[in-house]
C-alpha positions in Angstrom: 91.3 64.1 87.3 91.2 67.8 88.0 91.3 68.6 84.3 88.4 66.3 83.6 86.4 68.0 86.3 87.0 71.5 84.9 86.0 70.2 81.4 82.9 68.6 82.7 81.9 71.9 84.4 82.7 73.8 81.2 80.4 71.4 79.3 77.6 71.9 81.9 78.0 75.7 81.7 77.9 75.5 77.9 74.7 73.4 78.0 73.2 75.9 80.4 73.7 78.7 77.8 76.6 80.3 79.7 79.5 80.2 77.2 81.4 82.9 79.1 81.6 80.8 82.2 82.3 77.7 80.1 85.2 79.4 78.3 86.7 80.3 81.7 86.5 76.7 82.9 87.9 75.3 79.7 90.8 77.8 80.0 91.4 76.7 83.6 91.7 73.1 82.3 94.2 74.3 79.6 96.3 76.0 82.2 96.6 72.7 84.1 97.2 70.6 81.0 98.1 72.6 77.9 98.4 69.5 75.7 94.9 68.1 76.4 93.1 67.4 73.1 89.8 67.3 74.9 90.3 70.7 76.5 91.1 72.2 73.1 88.1 70.5 71.5 85.8 71.8 74.3 87.3 75.3 73.8 86.6 75.2 70.0 83.0 74.2 70.7 82.6 77.1 73.1 84.2 79.6 70.7 81.9 78.3 68.0 78.9 79.0 70.3 80.2 82.5 70.9 80.6 83.2 67.2 76.9 82.5 66.5 74.2 84.9 67.5 72.4 83.7 70.6 68.9 84.4 69.3 68.3 85.7 65.9 65.6 85.7 63.3 66.7 85.6 59.7 65.0 88.0 57.4 62.6 91.0 57.9 59.9 90.9 60.7 56.6 89.5 59.7 53.5 91.7 60.3 50.0 90.4 60.3 47.2 92.8 59.3 44.7 93.6 62.1 41.1 92.6 61.5 
């Protein structure tokens, strides 16, 4: 039950755009139950979020001429 609570809090933090806090909470769940498949899955999702840029624009900036 405690592991599920930590994972739910990790998922909420991830949804709120706080992957650093989410990773800490997922790690806490893994300390309590190292064999939890759900905990490892949530951790992989969070690490995937951290690997991607938070906000990024592909390509060069676009400039519009002034009139």
